[in-house]
PDB file with one MODEL, atoms N, CA, C and O in Angstrom:
MODEL        1
ATOM      1  N   MET A   1      18.782 -10.133   2.082  1.00  0.00           N
ATOM      2  CA  MET A   1      17.946 -10.878   2.829  1.00  0.00           C
ATOM      3  C   MET A   1      17.234 -11.737   1.874  1.00  0.00           C
ATOM      4  O   MET A   1      16.769 -11.436   0.775  1.00  0.00           O
ATOM      5  N   LYS A   2      17.235 -13.009   2.575  1.00  0.00           N
ATOM      6  CA  LYS A   2      16.858 -14.060   1.700  1.00  0.00           C
ATOM      7  C   LYS A   2      15.630 -14.538   2.152  1.00  0.00           C
ATOM      8  O   LYS A   2      15.787 -15.073   3.249  1.00  0.00           O
ATOM      9  N   ILE A   3      14.497 -14.571   1.780  1.00  0.00           N
ATOM     10  CA  ILE A   3      12.981 -14.896   1.995  1.00  0.00           C
ATOM     11  C   ILE A   3      12.660 -16.369   1.596  1.00  0.00           C
ATOM     12  O   ILE A   3      12.628 -16.608   0.389  1.00  0.00           O
ATOM     13  N   THR A   4      12.444 -17.283   2.386  1.00  0.00           N
ATOM     14  CA  THR A   4      11.965 -18.398   1.727  1.00  0.00           C
ATOM     15  C   THR A   4      10.712 -18.538   1.481  1.00  0.00           C
ATOM     16  O   THR A   4       9.833 -17.859   2.011  1.00  0.00           O
ATOM     17  N   GLY A   5      10.555 -19.305   0.774  1.00  0.00           N
ATOM     18  CA  GLY A   5       8.951 -19.787   0.344  1.00  0.00           C
ATOM     19  C   GLY A   5       8.330 -20.407   1.072  1.00  0.00           C
ATOM     20  O   GLY A   5       8.982 -20.975   1.947  1.00  0.00           O
ATOM     21  N   SER A   6       6.836 -20.602   1.079  1.00  0.00           N
ATOM     22  CA  SER A   6       6.161 -21.744   1.700  1.00  0.00           C
ATOM     23  C   SER A   6       5.296 -22.100   0.886  1.00  0.00           C
ATOM     24  O   SER A   6       5.308 -21.776  -0.301  1.00  0.00           O
ATOM     25  N   THR A   7       4.495 -22.767   1.395  1.00  0.00           N
ATOM     26  CA  THR A   7       3.328 -23.563   0.241  1.00  0.00           C
ATOM     27  C   THR A   7       1.986 -22.675   0.492  1.00  0.00           C
ATOM     28  O   THR A   7       1.427 -22.470   1.569  1.00  0.00           O
ATOM     29  N   VAL A   8       1.677 -22.271  -0.621  1.00  0.00           N
ATOM     30  CA  VAL A   8       0.362 -21.538  -0.685  1.00  0.00           C
ATOM     31  C   VAL A   8      -0.853 -22.207  -1.126  1.00  0.00           C
ATOM     32  O   VAL A   8      -0.958 -22.758  -2.222  1.00  0.00           O
ATOM     33  N   SER A   9      -1.772 -22.146  -0.239  1.00  0.00           N
ATOM     34  CA  SER A   9      -3.112 -22.940  -0.824  1.00  0.00           C
ATOM     35  C   SER A   9      -3.911 -22.148  -1.327  1.00  0.00           C
ATOM     36  O   SER A   9      -4.037 -21.006  -0.885  1.00  0.00           O
ATOM     37  N   THR A  10      -4.787 -22.732  -2.619  1.00  0.00           N
ATOM     38  CA  THR A  10      -5.561 -21.924  -3.553  1.00  0.00           C
ATOM     39  C   THR A  10      -7.092 -21.906  -2.630  1.00  0.00           C
ATOM     40  O   THR A  10      -7.436 -22.653  -1.714  1.00  0.00           O
ATOM     41  N   VAL A  11      -7.737 -20.893  -3.188  1.00  0.00           N
ATOM     42  CA  VAL A  11      -8.697 -20.716  -2.482  1.00  0.00           C
ATOM     43  C   VAL A  11     -10.038 -20.555  -3.631  1.00  0.00           C
ATOM     44  O   VAL A  11     -10.014 -19.713  -4.528  1.00  0.00           O
ATOM     45  N   THR A  12     -10.854 -21.238  -3.479  1.00  0.00           N
ATOM     46  CA  THR A  12     -12.136 -21.067  -4.707  1.00  0.00           C
ATOM     47  C   THR A  12     -13.039 -20.407  -4.065  1.00  0.00           C
ATOM     48  O   THR A  12     -13.253 -20.716  -2.893  1.00  0.00           O
ATOM     49  N   LEU A  13     -13.790 -19.330  -4.692  1.00  0.00           N
ATOM     50  CA  LEU A  13     -14.673 -18.897  -4.269  1.00  0.00           C
ATOM     51  C   LEU A  13     -15.931 -19.051  -5.296  1.00  0.00           C
ATOM     52  O   LEU A  13     -15.918 -18.461  -6.376  1.00  0.00           O
ATOM     53  N   GLY A  14     -17.198 -20.020  -4.826  1.00  0.00           N
ATOM     54  CA  GLY A  14     -18.171 -20.237  -5.540  1.00  0.00           C
ATOM     55  C   GLY A  14     -19.222 -19.193  -5.190  1.00  0.00           C
ATOM     56  O   GLY A  14     -19.202 -18.403  -4.246  1.00  0.00           O
ATOM     57  N   ALA A  15     -20.299 -19.370  -6.296  1.00  0.00           N
ATOM     58  CA  ALA A  15     -21.518 -18.478  -5.989  1.00  0.00           C
ATOM     59  C   ALA A  15     -22.247 -19.269  -4.549  1.00  0.00           C
ATOM     60  O   ALA A  15     -22.005 -20.463  -4.372  1.00  0.00           O
ATOM     61  N   ALA A  16     -22.914 -18.703  -3.814  1.00  0.00           N
ATOM     62  CA  ALA A  16     -23.640 -18.701  -2.621  1.00  0.00           C
ATOM     63  C   ALA A  16     -24.697 -19.230  -2.811  1.00  0.00           C
ATOM     64  O   ALA A  16     -25.375 -18.446  -3.474  1.00  0.00           O
ATOM     65  N   PRO A  17     -25.502 -20.569  -2.503  1.00  0.00           N
ATOM     66  CA  PRO A  17     -26.530 -21.027  -2.518  1.00  0.00           C
ATOM     67  C   PRO A  17     -27.945 -19.940  -2.521  1.00  0.00           C
ATOM     68  O   PRO A  17     -27.850 -18.907  -1.858  1.00  0.00           O
ATOM     69  N   ALA A  18     -29.130 -20.203  -3.225  1.00  0.00           N
ATOM     70  CA  ALA A  18     -29.977 -19.111  -3.203  1.00  0.00           C
ATOM     71  C   ALA A  18     -30.545 -19.001  -1.779  1.00  0.00           C
ATOM     72  O   ALA A  18     -31.095 -17.949  -1.453  1.00  0.00           O
ATOM     73  N   ALA A  19     -30.460 -19.881  -1.029  1.00  0.00           N
ATOM     74  CA  ALA A  19     -30.948 -19.826   0.324  1.00  0.00           C
ATOM     75  C   ALA A  19     -30.179 -19.199   1.295  1.00  0.00           C
ATOM     76  O   ALA A  19     -30.597 -19.008   2.437  1.00  0.00           O
ATOM     77  N   ALA A  20     -28.913 -18.818   0.848  1.00  0.00           N
ATOM     78  CA  ALA A  20     -27.902 -18.425   1.638  1.00  0.00           C
ATOM     79  C   ALA A  20     -28.350 -16.808   2.172  1.00  0.00           C
ATOM     80  O   ALA A  20     -28.955 -16.107   1.361  1.00  0.00           O
ATOM     81  N   PRO A  21     -28.094 -16.355   3.290  1.00  0.00           N
ATOM     82  CA  PRO A  21     -28.199 -15.041   3.531  1.00  0.00           C
ATOM     83  C   PRO A  21     -27.357 -14.407   3.073  1.00  0.00           C
ATOM     84  O   PRO A  21     -26.202 -14.765   2.841  1.00  0.00           O
ATOM     85  N   ALA A  22     -28.090 -12.871   2.799  1.00  0.00           N
ATOM     86  CA  ALA A  22     -27.471 -11.720   2.206  1.00  0.00           C
ATOM     87  C   ALA A  22     -25.666 -11.788   2.492  1.00  0.00           C
ATOM     88  O   ALA A  22     -25.162 -12.115   3.567  1.00  0.00           O
ATOM     89  N   VAL A  23     -25.018 -11.452   1.435  1.00  0.00           N
ATOM     90  CA  VAL A  23     -23.718 -10.933   1.580  1.00  0.00           C
ATOM     91  C   VAL A  23     -23.275  -9.700   1.758  1.00  0.00           C
ATOM     92  O   VAL A  23     -23.791  -8.928   0.950  1.00  0.00           O
ATOM     93  N   PRO A  24     -22.443  -9.139   2.571  1.00  0.00           N
ATOM     94  CA  PRO A  24     -22.224  -7.511   2.490  1.00  0.00           C
ATOM     95  C   PRO A  24     -21.444  -7.495   1.023  1.00  0.00           C
ATOM     96  O   PRO A  24     -20.897  -8.451   0.473  1.00  0.00           O
ATOM     97  N   ALA A  25     -21.543  -6.265   0.600  1.00  0.00           N
ATOM     98  CA  ALA A  25     -21.071  -5.730  -0.689  1.00  0.00           C
ATOM     99  C   ALA A  25     -19.449  -5.942  -0.777  1.00  0.00           C
ATOM    100  O   ALA A  25     -18.927  -6.367  -1.808  1.00  0.00           O
ATOM    101  N   ASP A  26     -18.744  -5.628   0.326  1.00  0.00           N
ATOM    102  CA  ASP A  26     -17.226  -5.694   0.610  1.00  0.00           C
ATOM    103  C   ASP A  26     -16.712  -7.058   0.794  1.00  0.00           C
ATOM    104  O   ASP A  26     -15.546  -7.365   1.042  1.00  0.00           O
ATOM    105  N   ALA A  27     -17.951  -8.020   0.609  1.00  0.00           N
ATOM    106  CA  ALA A  27     -17.168  -9.411   1.020  1.00  0.00           C
ATOM    107  C   ALA A  27     -15.960 -10.040   0.347  1.00  0.00           C
ATOM    108  O   ALA A  27     -15.041 -10.716   0.809  1.00  0.00           O
ATOM    109  N   PRO A  28     -16.251  -9.585  -0.969  1.00  0.00           N
ATOM    110  CA  PRO A  28     -15.014 -10.192  -2.230  1.00  0.00           C
ATOM    111  C   PRO A  28     -13.860  -9.436  -1.561  1.00  0.00           C
ATOM    112  O   PRO A  28     -12.831 -10.080  -1.360  1.00  0.00           O
ATOM    113  N   ALA A  29     -13.906  -8.108  -1.179  1.00  0.00           N
ATOM    114  CA  ALA A  29     -12.481  -7.279  -0.945  1.00  0.00           C
ATOM    115  C   ALA A  29     -12.063  -7.907   0.524  1.00  0.00           C
ATOM    116  O   ALA A  29     -10.866  -7.848   0.804  1.00  0.00           O
ATOM    117  N   GLN A  30     -12.960  -8.500   1.478  1.00  0.00           N
ATOM    118  CA  GLN A  30     -12.975  -9.073   2.808  1.00  0.00           C
ATOM    119  C   GLN A  30     -11.800 -10.275   2.498  1.00  0.00           C
ATOM    120  O   GLN A  30     -10.843 -10.488   3.242  1.00  0.00           O
ATOM    121  N   ALA A  31     -12.078 -10.983   1.281  1.00  0.00           N
ATOM    122  CA  ALA A  31     -11.911 -12.567   1.408  1.00  0.00           C
ATOM    123  C   ALA A  31     -10.315 -12.317   0.576  1.00  0.00           C
ATOM    124  O   ALA A  31      -9.307 -12.935   0.918  1.00  0.00           O
ATOM    125  N   SER A  32     -10.334 -11.532  -0.296  1.00  0.00           N
ATOM    126  CA  SER A  32      -9.067 -10.962  -1.090  1.00  0.00           C
ATOM    127  C   SER A  32      -8.074 -10.553   0.135  1.00  0.00           C
ATOM    128  O   SER A  32      -7.024 -11.126   0.426  1.00  0.00           O
ATOM    129  N   ALA A  33      -8.613  -9.502   0.741  1.00  0.00           N
ATOM    130  CA  ALA A  33      -7.436  -9.236   1.894  1.00  0.00           C
ATOM    131  C   ALA A  33      -7.213 -10.463   2.851  1.00  0.00           C
ATOM    132  O   ALA A  33      -6.031 -10.552   3.184  1.00  0.00           O
ATOM    133  N   ALA A  34      -7.838 -11.207   3.260  1.00  0.00           N
ATOM    134  CA  ALA A  34      -7.348 -12.171   4.214  1.00  0.00           C
ATOM    135  C   ALA A  34      -6.699 -13.172   3.423  1.00  0.00           C
ATOM    136  O   ALA A  34      -6.021 -13.952   4.092  1.00  0.00           O
ATOM    137  N   LEU A  35      -6.717 -13.390   2.070  1.00  0.00           N
ATOM    138  CA  LEU A  35      -5.822 -14.203   1.200  1.00  0.00           C
ATOM    139  C   LEU A  35      -4.444 -13.214   0.841  1.00  0.00           C
ATOM    140  O   LEU A  35      -3.277 -13.607   0.846  1.00  0.00           O
ATOM    141  N   GLN A  36      -4.806 -12.166   0.606  1.00  0.00           N
ATOM    142  CA  GLN A  36      -3.380 -11.450   0.489  1.00  0.00           C
ATOM    143  C   GLN A  36      -2.603 -11.366   1.883  1.00  0.00           C
ATOM    144  O   GLN A  36      -1.383 -11.221   1.960  1.00  0.00           O
ATOM    145  N   SER A  37      -3.398 -11.468   2.886  1.00  0.00           N
ATOM    146  CA  SER A  37      -2.540 -11.360   4.284  1.00  0.00           C
ATOM    147  C   SER A  37      -1.936 -12.732   4.568  1.00  0.00           C
ATOM    148  O   SER A  37      -0.947 -12.716   5.301  1.00  0.00           O
ATOM    149  N   ASP A  38      -2.309 -13.786   4.168  1.00  0.00           N
ATOM    150  CA  ASP A  38      -1.995 -15.248   4.214  1.00  0.00           C
ATOM    151  C   ASP A  38      -0.808 -15.172   3.335  1.00  0.00           C
ATOM    152  O   ASP A  38       0.297 -15.305   3.860  1.00  0.00           O
ATOM    153  N   VAL A  39      -0.891 -14.998   2.209  1.00  0.00           N
ATOM    154  CA  VAL A  39       0.287 -15.148   1.331  1.00  0.00           C
ATOM    155  C   VAL A  39       1.360 -14.018   1.873  1.00  0.00           C
ATOM    156  O   VAL A  39       2.494 -14.486   1.978  1.00  0.00           O
ATOM    157  N   LEU A  40       1.249 -12.749   2.207  1.00  0.00           N
ATOM    158  CA  LEU A  40       2.297 -11.977   2.618  1.00  0.00           C
ATOM    159  C   LEU A  40       2.764 -12.331   4.001  1.00  0.00           C
ATOM    160  O   LEU A  40       3.816 -11.759   4.288  1.00  0.00           O
ATOM    161  N   LYS A  41       2.342 -13.015   4.824  1.00  0.00           N
ATOM    162  CA  LYS A  41       2.304 -13.466   6.214  1.00  0.00           C
ATOM    163  C   LYS A  41       3.923 -13.831   6.162  1.00  0.00           C
ATOM    164  O   LYS A  41       4.508 -13.198   7.041  1.00  0.00           O
ATOM    165  N   PRO A  42       4.715 -14.575   5.470  1.00  0.00           N
ATOM    166  CA  PRO A  42       6.170 -15.344   5.594  1.00  0.00           C
ATOM    167  C   PRO A  42       6.792 -13.822   5.366  1.00  0.00           C
ATOM    168  O   PRO A  42       7.524 -13.470   6.291  1.00  0.00           O
ATOM    169  N   ALA A  43       6.666 -13.081   4.541  1.00  0.00           N
ATOM    170  CA  ALA A  43       7.569 -11.978   4.137  1.00  0.00           C
ATOM    171  C   ALA A  43       7.392 -10.891   5.357  1.00  0.00           C
ATOM    172  O   ALA A  43       8.363 -10.182   5.622  1.00  0.00           O
ATOM    173  N   GLN A  44       6.265 -10.755   6.051  1.00  0.00           N
ATOM    174  CA  GLN A  44       6.221  -9.828   7.112  1.00  0.00           C
ATOM    175  C   GLN A  44       6.706 -10.299   8.301  1.00  0.00           C
ATOM    176  O   GLN A  44       6.933  -9.505   9.213  1.00  0.00           O
ATOM    177  N   GLU A  45       6.926 -11.639   8.448  1.00  0.00           N
ATOM    178  CA  GLU A  45       7.411 -12.298   9.478  1.00  0.00           C
ATOM    179  C   GLU A  45       9.142 -12.089   9.708  1.00  0.00           C
ATOM    180  O   GLU A  45       9.861 -11.977  10.701  1.00  0.00           O
ATOM    181  N   ALA A  46       9.391 -12.107   8.089  1.00  0.00           N
ATOM    182  CA  ALA A  46      10.934 -11.974   7.965  1.00  0.00           C
ATOM    183  C   ALA A  46      11.384 -10.621   8.094  1.00  0.00           C
ATOM    184  O   ALA A  46      12.519 -10.295   8.441  1.00  0.00           O
ATOM    185  N   MET A  47      10.301  -9.728   7.755  1.00  0.00           N
ATOM    186  CA  MET A  47      10.655  -8.166   7.952  1.00  0.00           C
ATOM    187  C   MET A  47      11.030  -8.043   9.263  1.00  0.00           C
ATOM    188  O   MET A  47      12.143  -7.662   9.623  1.00  0.00           O
ATOM    189  N   ARG A  48      10.026  -8.391  10.069  1.00  0.00           N
ATOM    190  CA  ARG A  48       9.846  -8.052  11.632  1.00  0.00           C
ATOM    191  C   ARG A  48      11.169  -8.859  12.463  1.00  0.00           C
ATOM    192  O   ARG A  48      11.482  -8.711  13.644  1.00  0.00           O
ATOM    193  N   ALA A  49      11.745  -9.649  11.550  1.00  0.00           N
ATOM    194  CA  ALA A  49      12.905 -10.175  12.355  1.00  0.00           C
ATOM    195  C   ALA A  49      14.078  -9.464  12.216  1.00  0.00           C
ATOM    196  O   ALA A  49      14.961  -9.714  13.036  1.00  0.00           O
ATOM    197  N   LEU A  50      14.310  -8.557  11.286  1.00  0.00           N
ATOM    198  CA  LEU A  50      15.415  -7.829  10.705  1.00  0.00           C
ATOM    199  C   LEU A  50      15.481  -6.742  11.969  1.00  0.00           C
ATOM    200  O   LEU A  50      14.434  -6.357  12.489  1.00  0.00           O
ATOM    201  N   PRO A  51      16.637  -6.327  12.377  1.00  0.00           N
ATOM    202  CA  PRO A  51      16.567  -5.076  12.999  1.00  0.00           C
ATOM    203  C   PRO A  51      16.072  -3.773  12.229  1.00  0.00           C
ATOM    204  O   PRO A  51      16.156  -3.666  11.005  1.00  0.00           O
ATOM    205  N   ASP A  52      15.604  -2.900  12.977  1.00  0.00           N
ATOM    206  CA  ASP A  52      15.158  -1.391  12.468  1.00  0.00           C
ATOM    207  C   ASP A  52      16.263  -0.912  11.603  1.00  0.00           C
ATOM    208  O   ASP A  52      16.146  -0.524  10.441  1.00  0.00           O
ATOM    209  N   PHE A  53      17.597  -1.001  12.466  1.00  0.00           N
ATOM    210  CA  PHE A  53      18.804  -0.439  11.676  1.00  0.00           C
ATOM    211  C   PHE A  53      19.930  -0.894  12.108  1.00  0.00           C
ATOM    212  O   PHE A  53      19.963  -1.277  13.277  1.00  0.00           O
ATOM    213  N   ASP A  54      21.305  -0.982  11.178  1.00  0.00           N
ATOM    214  CA  ASP A  54      22.103  -1.674  11.859  1.00  0.00           C
ATOM    215  C   ASP A  54      23.057  -0.818  12.578  1.00  0.00           C
ATOM    216  O   ASP A  54      23.845  -0.026  12.060  1.00  0.00           O
ATOM    217  N   ALA A  55      22.883  -1.090  13.963  1.00  0.00           N
ATOM    218  CA  ALA A  55      23.671   0.023  15.036  1.00  0.00           C
ATOM    219  C   ALA A  55      25.229  -0.200  14.777  1.00  0.00           C
ATOM    220  O   ALA A  55      25.937   0.805  14.721  1.00  0.00           O
ATOM    221  N   ALA A  56      25.787  -1.424  14.621  1.00  0.00           N
ATOM    222  CA  ALA A  56      27.093  -1.122  14.314  1.00  0.00           C
ATOM    223  C   ALA A  56      27.748  -0.437  13.189  1.00  0.00           C
ATOM    224  O   ALA A  56      28.916  -0.048  13.230  1.00  0.00           O
ATOM    225  N   ARG A  57      26.808  -0.276  11.992  1.00  0.00           N
ATOM    226  CA  ARG A  57      27.300   0.293  11.002  1.00  0.00           C
ATOM    227  C   ARG A  57      27.193   1.668  11.134  1.00  0.00           C
ATOM    228  O   ARG A  57      27.885   2.459  10.493  1.00  0.00           O
ATOM    229  N   VAL A  58      26.134   2.056  12.152  1.00  0.00           N
ATOM    230  CA  VAL A  58      25.704   3.496  12.296  1.00  0.00           C
ATOM    231  C   VAL A  58      27.001   4.152  13.278  1.00  0.00           C
ATOM    232  O   VAL A  58      27.434   5.304  13.250  1.00  0.00           O
ATOM    233  N   ALA A  59      27.436   3.037  14.116  1.00  0.00           N
ATOM    234  CA  ALA A  59      28.374   3.532  15.231  1.00  0.00           C
ATOM    235  C   ALA A  59      29.884   3.828  14.239  1.00  0.00           C
ATOM    236  O   ALA A  59      30.565   4.852  14.277  1.00  0.00           O
ATOM    237  N   GLU A  60      30.054   2.971  13.641  1.00  0.00           N
ATOM    238  CA  GLU A  60      31.307   2.983  12.533  1.00  0.00           C
ATOM    239  C   GLU A  60      31.198   4.036  11.565  1.00  0.00           C
ATOM    240  O   GLU A  60      32.357   4.347  11.292  1.00  0.00           O
ATOM    241  N   LEU A  61      30.406   4.738  10.912  1.00  0.00           N
ATOM    242  CA  LEU A  61      30.284   5.681  10.011  1.00  0.00           C
ATOM    243  C   LEU A  61      30.231   7.014  11.133  1.00  0.00           C
ATOM    244  O   LEU A  61      30.625   8.095  10.696  1.00  0.00           O
ATOM    245  N   ARG A  62      29.783   6.951  12.466  1.00  0.00           N
ATOM    246  CA  ARG A  62      29.918   8.017  13.046  1.00  0.00           C
ATOM    247  C   ARG A  62      31.285   8.200  13.182  1.00  0.00           C
ATOM    248  O   ARG A  62      31.802   9.207  12.699  1.00  0.00           O
ATOM    249  N   ASP A  63      32.090   7.187  13.900  1.00  0.00           N
ATOM    250  CA  ASP A  63      33.364   7.269  14.053  1.00  0.00           C
ATOM    251  C   ASP A  63      34.277   7.669  13.185  1.00  0.00           C
ATOM    252  O   ASP A  63      35.367   8.131  13.523  1.00  0.00           O
ATOM    253  N   ALA A  64      33.797   7.482  11.705  1.00  0.00           N
ATOM    254  CA  ALA A  64      34.665   7.722  10.624  1.00  0.00           C
ATOM    255  C   ALA A  64      34.529   9.271  10.207  1.00  0.00           C
ATOM    256  O   ALA A  64      35.485   9.857   9.699  1.00  0.00           O
ATOM    257  N   LEU A  65      33.342   9.882  10.436  1.00  0.00           N
ATOM    258  CA  LEU A  65      33.029  11.192  10.545  1.00  0.00           C
ATOM    259  C   LEU A  65      33.756  11.932  11.318  1.00  0.00           C
ATOM    260  O   LEU A  65      34.298  12.998  11.025  1.00  0.00           O
ATOM    261  N   ALA A  66      33.778  11.255  12.520  1.00  0.00           N
ATOM    262  CA  ALA A  66      34.437  11.980  13.768  1.00  0.00           C
ATOM    263  C   ALA A  66      36.221  12.135  13.414  1.00  0.00           C
ATOM    264  O   ALA A  66      36.918  13.088  13.762  1.00  0.00           O
ATOM    265  N   ARG A  67      36.631  11.059  12.727  1.00  0.00           N
ATOM    266  CA  ARG A  67      38.052  10.911  12.560  1.00  0.00           C
ATOM    267  C   ARG A  67      38.647  11.816  11.412  1.00  0.00           C
ATOM    268  O   ARG A  67      39.826  12.097  11.194  1.00  0.00           O
ATOM    269  N   GLY A  68      37.215  12.289  10.567  1.00  0.00           N
ATOM    270  CA  GLY A  68      37.463  12.820   9.263  1.00  0.00           C
ATOM    271  C   GLY A  68      37.783  12.078   7.882  1.00  0.00           C
ATOM    272  O   GLY A  68      38.030  12.539   6.767  1.00  0.00           O
ATOM    273  N   GLU A  69      37.699  10.852   8.320  1.00  0.00           N
ATOM    274  CA  GLU A  69      37.956   9.826   7.237  1.00  0.00           C
ATOM    275  C   GLU A  69      36.698   9.672   6.121  1.00  0.00           C
ATOM    276  O   GLU A  69      36.747   9.039   5.067  1.00  0.00           O
ATOM    277  N   LEU A  70      35.740  10.315   6.575  1.00  0.00           N
ATOM    278  CA  LEU A  70      34.276  10.120   5.418  1.00  0.00           C
ATOM    279  C   LEU A  70      33.899  11.755   5.290  1.00  0.00           C
ATOM    280  O   LEU A  70      33.613  12.466   6.254  1.00  0.00           O
ATOM    281  N   PRO A  71      33.954  12.146   4.041  1.00  0.00           N
ATOM    282  CA  PRO A  71      33.906  13.557   3.563  1.00  0.00           C
ATOM    283  C   PRO A  71      32.291  13.512   3.817  1.00  0.00           C
ATOM    284  O   PRO A  71      31.486  12.588   3.697  1.00  0.00           O
ATOM    285  N   PHE A  72      32.127  14.975   4.245  1.00  0.00           N
ATOM    286  CA  PHE A  72      30.875  15.396   4.595  1.00  0.00           C
ATOM    287  C   PHE A  72      30.497  16.851   4.050  1.00  0.00           C
ATOM    288  O   PHE A  72      31.134  17.774   4.557  1.00  0.00           O
ATOM    289  N   ASP A  73      29.479  17.196   3.018  1.00  0.00           N
ATOM    290  CA  ASP A  73      29.453  18.399   2.269  1.00  0.00           C
ATOM    291  C   ASP A  73      27.805  18.819   3.087  1.00  0.00           C
ATOM    292  O   ASP A  73      26.712  18.349   2.772  1.00  0.00           O
ATOM    293  N   PRO A  74      28.020  19.575   3.910  1.00  0.00           N
ATOM    294  CA  PRO A  74      26.735  20.146   4.301  1.00  0.00           C
ATOM    295  C   PRO A  74      26.036  20.659   3.266  1.00  0.00           C
ATOM    296  O   PRO A  74      24.936  20.145   3.065  1.00  0.00           O
ATOM    297  N   ALA A  75      26.351  21.461   2.617  1.00  0.00           N
ATOM    298  CA  ALA A  75      25.511  22.409   1.445  1.00  0.00           C
ATOM    299  C   ALA A  75      25.135  21.080   0.533  1.00  0.00           C
ATOM    300  O   ALA A  75      23.971  21.094   0.131  1.00  0.00           O
ATOM    301  N   ARG A  76      25.699  20.260   0.252  1.00  0.00           N
ATOM    302  CA  ARG A  76      25.205  19.076  -0.674  1.00  0.00           C
ATOM    303  C   ARG A  76      24.263  18.512  -0.212  1.00  0.00           C
ATOM    304  O   ARG A  76      23.272  18.288  -0.907  1.00  0.00           O
ATOM    305  N   LEU A  77      24.346  18.118   1.170  1.00  0.00           N
ATOM    306  CA  LEU A  77      23.209  17.335   1.750  1.00  0.00           C
ATOM    307  C   LEU A  77      21.935  18.319   1.863  1.00  0.00           C
ATOM    308  O   LEU A  77      20.850  17.931   1.431  1.00  0.00           O
ATOM    309  N   ALA A  78      22.077  19.625   2.459  1.00  0.00           N
ATOM    310  CA  ALA A  78      20.977  20.640   2.255  1.00  0.00           C
ATOM    311  C   ALA A  78      20.438  20.417   0.729  1.00  0.00           C
ATOM    312  O   ALA A  78      19.216  20.312   0.618  1.00  0.00           O
ATOM    313  N   GLY A  79      21.091  20.349  -0.255  1.00  0.00           N
ATOM    314  CA  GLY A  79      20.569  20.499  -1.526  1.00  0.00           C
ATOM    315  C   GLY A  79      19.835  19.059  -1.869  1.00  0.00           C
ATOM    316  O   GLY A  79      18.806  19.093  -2.545  1.00  0.00           O
ATOM    317  N   LEU A  80      20.283  17.972  -1.472  1.00  0.00           N
ATOM    318  CA  LEU A  80      19.475  16.850  -1.889  1.00  0.00           C
ATOM    319  C   LEU A  80      18.387  16.979  -0.912  1.00  0.00           C
ATOM    320  O   LEU A  80      17.334  16.689  -1.481  1.00  0.00           O
ATOM    321  N   ILE A  81      18.185  17.309   0.382  1.00  0.00           N
ATOM    322  CA  ILE A  81      17.011  17.267   1.016  1.00  0.00           C
ATOM    323  C   ILE A  81      16.388  17.961   0.483  1.00  0.00           C
ATOM    324  O   ILE A  81      15.284  17.417   0.482  1.00  0.00           O
ATOM    325  N   GLN A  82      16.303  18.955  -0.067  1.00  0.00           N
ATOM    326  CA  GLN A  82      15.601  20.083  -0.867  1.00  0.00           C
ATOM    327  C   GLN A  82      15.029  19.370  -2.087  1.00  0.00           C
ATOM    328  O   GLN A  82      13.828  19.346  -2.359  1.00  0.00           O
ATOM    329  N   LYS A  83      15.837  18.885  -2.680  1.00  0.00           N
ATOM    330  CA  LYS A  83      15.577  18.274  -3.991  1.00  0.00           C
ATOM    331  C   LYS A  83      14.502  16.968  -3.899  1.00  0.00           C
ATOM    332  O   LYS A  83      13.738  16.661  -4.814  1.00  0.00           O
ATOM    333  N   PHE A  84      14.603  16.287  -2.646  1.00  0.00           N
ATOM    334  CA  PHE A  84      14.004  15.079  -2.379  1.00  0.00           C
ATOM    335  C   PHE A  84      12.499  15.382  -2.068  1.00  0.00           C
ATOM    336  O   PHE A  84      11.495  14.800  -2.478  1.00  0.00           O
ATOM    337  N   HIS A  85      12.653  16.724  -1.018  1.00  0.00           N
ATOM    338  CA  HIS A  85      11.267  16.945  -0.172  1.00  0.00           C
ATOM    339  C   HIS A  85      10.858  17.974  -1.155  1.00  0.00           C
ATOM    340  O   HIS A  85       9.638  18.130  -1.102  1.00  0.00           O
ATOM    341  N   GLY A  86      11.502  18.825  -2.139  1.00  0.00           N
ATOM    342  CA  GLY A  86      11.054  19.730  -2.740  1.00  0.00           C
ATOM    343  C   GLY A  86      10.685  21.128  -2.091  1.00  0.00           C
ATOM    344  O   GLY A  86      10.504  20.741  -0.937  1.00  0.00           O
ATOM    345  N   SER A  87      10.475  22.356  -2.060  1.00  0.00           N
ATOM    346  CA  SER A  87      10.436  23.506  -1.404  1.00  0.00           C
ATOM    347  C   SER A  87       8.924  23.760  -1.664  1.00  0.00           C
ATOM    348  O   SER A  87       8.503  24.088  -2.773  1.00  0.00           O
ATOM    349  N   ARG A  88       8.212  23.604  -0.680  1.00  0.00           N
ATOM    350  CA  ARG A  88       7.086  23.799  -0.414  1.00  0.00           C
ATOM    351  C   ARG A  88       6.619  24.658   0.322  1.00  0.00           C
ATOM    352  O   ARG A  88       5.402  24.727   0.495  1.00  0.00           O
TER     353      ARG A  88
ENDMDL
END
């Protein structure tokens, strides 16, 4: 997958004038989240354009399993699942 870049604008946050209304304590976090959202937007759009899974590849693997061309070791799979998820 190739994600193409886009121009990113720079945001400068300055001190508020003395007569400005009170700013919520989480305002810098909100500004940062908005900036991050703008920066990540192209990547998020590229990810949304991708299919959730490759249906053709799933069908190919399913057929290979059915024909016995793809080795399957249920004990090994169970061990890997247990190792990954742990025994809780």
